[in-house]
C-alpha positions, -999 to 999 in steps of 0.1 A, spaced: -321 -225 -333 -293 -223 -358 -309 -251 -378 -343 -235 -380 -328 -202 -391 -305 -220 -416 -337 -239 -429 -356 -206 -433 -326 -191 -450 -327 -218 -476 -364 -217 -481 -359 -179 -487 -328 -184 -508 -348 -210 -530 -380 -187 -532 -355 -159 -545 -341 -181 -571 -373 -194 -582 -390 -159 -588 -359 -144 -602 -353 -175 -626 -389 -171 -639 -387 -134 -641 -354 -138 -662 -372 -164 -683 -400 -143 -691 -380 -112 -698 -360 -137 -723 -392 -142 -739 -397 -107 -749 -416 -93 -721 -435 -122 -710 -462 -142 -724 -495 -127 -738 -521 -127 -708 -553 -145 -714 -582 -120 -721 -617 -128 -712 -649 -108 -721 -662 -117 -687 -652 -101 -655 -630 -118 -630 -607 -149 -633 -614 -177 -657 -615 -207 -631 -610 -234 -657 -582 -217 -676 -566 -210 -643 -569 -249 -631 -556 -260 -667 -527 -237 -662 -518 -250 -630 -523 -288 -641 -502 -282 -670 -475 -264 -651 -472 -292 -625 -471 -320 -651 -445 -302 -673 -424 -293 -640 -423 -331 -634 -412 -339 -671 -390 -312 -673 -368 -323 -642 -367 -358 -656 -355 -347 -690 -332 -325 -676 -317 -349 -653 -313 -375 -682 -298 -348 -706 -275 -335 -680 -259 -368 -677 -261 -372 -715 -240 -340 -716 -213 -356 -695 -213 -386 -717 -211 -367 -751 -184 -344 -737 -164 -372 -722 -164 -393 -752 -156 -364 -775 -125 -358 -752 -110 -395 -751 -132 -411 -721 -146 -446 -725 -180 -454 -716 -186 -473 -682 -222 -466 -667 -250 -443 -674 -276 -440 -642 -309 -423 -639 -323 -424 -603 -315 -460 -596 -317 -477 -630 -281 -480 -645 -267 -490 -677 -235 -508 -672 -207 -518 -694 -196 -555 -687 -175 -581 -703 -208 -594 -717 -219 -564 -733 -243 -537 -718 -265 -548 -686 -293 -530 -667 -286 -527 -629 -296 -509 -602 -275 -486 -580 -282 -455 -559 -262 -426 -543 -279 -405 -519 -285 -369 -528 -282 -377 -566 -306 -382 -593 -283 -396 -620 -246 -401 -626 -227 -407 -659 -193 -424 -652 -167 -427 -679 -131 -439 -675 -98 -432 -692 -73 -456 -705 -51 -473 -679 -19 -458 -699 -33 -424 -696 -6 -398 -687 -22 -381 -657 -9 -345 -665 -22 -344 -701 -57 -360 -691 -85 -341 -700 -107 -329 -671 -129 -298 -681 -152 -307 -707 -163 -342 -691 -172 -321 -658 -189 -292 -677 -209 -312 -700 -236 -316 -681 -242 -280 -673 -234 -269 -708 -263 -294 -719 -289 -279 -695 -279 -242 -705 -281 -252 -742 -318 -265 -734 -325 -232 -718 -313 -216 -747 -334 -233 -772 -366 -232 -751 -363 -195 -751 -359 -194 -788 -389 -215 -796 -409 -195 -774 -399 -163 -789 -405 -176 -824 -434 -196 -824 -471 -192 -807 -475 -228 -791 -507 -222 -774 -511 -230 -736 -500 -266 -738 -466 -259 -755 -460 -226 -739 -462 -240 -706 -437 -270 -714 -410 -249 -728 -413 -223 -700 -408 -252 -676 -381 -264 -696 -362 -233 -695 -368 -224 -659 -360 -259 -645 -328 -261 -670 -316 -229 -655 -322 -241 -620 -303 -273 -625 -277 -257 -643 -272 -232 -613 -271 -263 -587 -248 -281 -606 -226 -252 -618 -221 -231 -588 -194 -248 -568 -208 -266 -538 -213 -298 -520 -247 -314 -525 -257 -347 -505 -222 -348 -493 -208 -349 -529 -188 -324 -548 -210 -309 -578 -197 -302 -612 -188 -267 -606 -168 -277 -575 -150 -304 -592 -139 -279 -620 -129 -253 -596 -109 -277 -575 -91 -293 -605 -84 -258 -620 -68 -246 -590 -50 -275 -578 -35 -293 -609 -17 -317 -586 -51 -333 -576 -59 -341 -611 -41 -376 -607 -66 -383 -580 -94 -377 -602 -82 -397 -630 -71 -427 -608 -104 -426 -593 -121 -430 -628 -95 -458 -636 -101 -475 -606 -139 -477 -608 -135 -487 -644 -112 -519 -633 -134 -527 -603 -165 -526 -628 -147 -552 -650 -141 -577 -619 -106 -566 -609 -99 -562 -570 -81 -534 -554 -51 -556 -547 -49 -562 -584 -44 -527 -595 -10 -507 -601 4 -499 -565 14 -464 -578 -21 -457 -580 -25 -455 -542 -8 -429 -522 -6 -431 -486 -15 -395 -477 -31 -388 -445 -60 -362 -445 -63 -331 -423 -92 -308 -418 -80 -287 -449 -82 -321 -471 -102 -315 -504 -129 -337 -519 -103 -355 -541 -78 -361 -514 -105 -374 -491 -115 -398 -519 -78 -407 -523 -77 -419 -487 -110 -439 -492 -96 -457 -519 -64 -464 -499 -84 -478 -470 -103 -500 -496 -71 -513 -509 -59 -525 -472 -93 -538 -467 -88 -562 -498 -54 -572 -486 -69 -579 -453 -46 -555 -434 -79 -546 -413 -59 -529 -386 -43 -505 -407 -77 -499 -427 -92 -492 -392 -65 -466 -382 -73 -449 -416 -112 -450 -409 -105 -436 -375 -82 -408 -393 -108 -398 -415 -138 -397 -390 -114 -375 -368 -123 -345 -394 -156 -342 -376 -177 -318 -391 -153 -310 -419 -162 -343 -431 -192 -343 -456 -223 -362 -444 -222 -387 -470 -184 -396 -465 -191 -399 -426 -219 -425 -432 -198 -445 -456 -168 -444 -433 -188 -450 -401 -201 -483 -411 -169 -497 -423 -153 -486 -392 -179 -505 -373 -171 -536 -392 -132 -532 -388 -135 -525 -351 -154 -557 -347 -128 -577 -364 -98 -561 -348 -99 -543 -316 -135 -552 -305 -140 -520 -287 -176 -525 -282 -181 -488 -266 -169 -475 -300 -191 -500 -319 -223 -489 -298 -215 -451 -302 -213 -453 -341 -239 -482 -346 -271 -459 -342 -306 -462 -357 -294 -438 -386 -263 -456 -397 -283 -488 -393 -308 -475 -418 -285 -461 -441 -265 -494 -444 -297 -515 -448 -309 -492 -475 -278 -491 -495 -268 -528 -488 -288 -534 -522 -263 -516 -543 -231 -517 -522 -217 -551 -515 -194 -535 -487 -226 -524 -469 -238 -561 -470 -205 -572 -455 -208 -547 -428 -243 -559 -418 -231 -595 -419 -202 -589 -395 -227 -567 -371 -250 -596 -369 -223 -621 -366 -198 -607 -342 -219 -581 -322 -255 -593 -321 -245 -631 -325 -277 -634 -347 -263 -662 -369 -296 -664 -391 -296 -630 -400 -259 -631 -407 -264 -660 -429 -292 -642 -447 -268 -613 -456 -242 -637 -467 -266 -653 -490 -275 -621 -504 -239 -611 -513 -229 -642 -526 -262 -646 -545 -259 -611 -561 -222 -609 -564 -227 -604 -605 -256 -579 -600 -235 -552 -583 -222 -526 -605 -187 -531 -595 -181 -570 -591 -144 -564 -581 -159 -548 -549 -181 -578 -544 -152 -600 -544 -136 -580 -515 -167 -580 -497 -169 -618 -498 -134 -621 -487 -142 -597 -458 -173 -620 -447 -152 -650 -449 -126 -634 -427 -153 -621 -402 -165 -658 -398 -128 -670 -390 -127 -642 -365 -158 -651 -347 -151 -690 -351 -117 -681 -331 -134 -664 -305 -160 -691 -299 -130 -717 -299 -113 -695 -273 -143 -693 -251 -150 -732 -253 -113 -737 -242 -114 -715 -213 -147 -731 -200 -132 -764 -204 -104 -752 -187 -120 -738 -156 
């Protein structure tokens, strides 16, 4: 019942924002657009259908333009404040900087339509690192386009085609600016407003933000976690009051342990993070659950834990994202090899991982995934050898 009431509340809130936003746009355009007059009585059905069609078309176009230009805002403000380009994603299409120049790759994060990732030089002083303009650039770009659209609507008579386009540009720009600017979690990820709010209120957490960008930058260049400076990884347990940045820091530390093949310690951290329960955003929960399944199978082999976690939802999530995340491929390989003992499927995942290791946006992560796959193989081989020994003994 609570879920139903929550859904209804969200729909009403969305409708209120839509009506309010459109009313604001119409008011800004000086009392609304002139109404179409007809010498005949009643509604002009043709004009109404044309208006609806144009509104629908321009709505789709406006959403795409604002998503692209939102990320461009991050890019521009980041480059202006000392950041270096790393990747620019719109939906699943991603432009990535590699050691061989710019390359097109595919990547996806649930709940996001785009992403611009920049990095900072490895010698960047954490305390003086710029953080505001990079995070605010997307919302500022959306608001700039809203203002530009309103000015054009006030100054020019564009006809029904041009007018409906700029109305939708203004409306969607306002919506996207609010969605990204008001501090909240979206799809399990911190939006721009929440990033700014957290980094402003907690200056000590800015080091996590800087190190996250620097780590992603080096992983994208082919470095592995274990090759990065040790001081970037702080062993700080998370509590139920942990912020987005603190959880990210813990995830990166877990990844470091995985790369070092300290799998039992990594499993304990995965268990610790998942103990946050409902305090853990859904995206983080799905990410950690898959890796915990892999680590359980490679260490404790507690099948009751694996069976509880490895449900249809987690399987579907892991399969969908294995195209973009090499670690997901390693998880699937381990499940098929050790849990299901389906060696044909396991081998298919291994071939997928090794055959596409240079296609992932972070080749360094792919190297870690391959090392995990090889370790899983050794674990299962030892189990089979032990079983054969016991059979021969008895």
